[in-house]
N, C-alpha and C positions, 0 to 999 in steps of 0.2 A: 477468877476466868484459870481452868484449868488446861496447860498446852502440853504438850506432846511436839518432842522431837524426833525427827523420823531419819537414821543418819543410813545414807547407802554407802559410803567407805567412811575410811576411819579420821574422824578429824583435827585436824592442825590443831594450833594453838589458838589461830586468830578466830574461829569458828566457836572453840571451847570458850575463849570468850563471849562471842555474841549472846550462843547459848543461855551461859550466865547473865549476862544484863539484862538476858528478855527475861528468863524464871527465875534467875536465885542459884544459890548456892544448889540445891539438890534439885535440879531438872530431873523432870520423865523425859529415858529416852529409849528408841525402839533402833536397838542394831543390825542393821540390816545385811551387815559385811559380817557376820561372823559364820559357823560353820553351817549352822541350820537353821531355815526362818519356819517358825511356827504361821502358816497366813492364816489361820485364823486368827490366833492370837491378836495379829496384827491389825483384822477388821474388826476383831471386838474392842481392843484400843482404840482404835480414830473412833470410832460412835460411842466410847465412854468420855471423849474429851471435848472440851470448848473450844480449844483452836489447835490446828493440826498444821507445823509448820517441817516441809521434807528440804531435807540438806543432800548438796549431790556427795 
């Protein structure tokens, strides 16, 4: 099962540990806290994955 993690803010070490526990060492993440967000890509990525987890 492919899991996408969407991050609204920069994750601390606890969140990084949880993400790694869920998805292994190389998780797929979309970082919305970066300068510019391609919202069309975000929507495409959401539909491309089996599970999506949003982190505050």
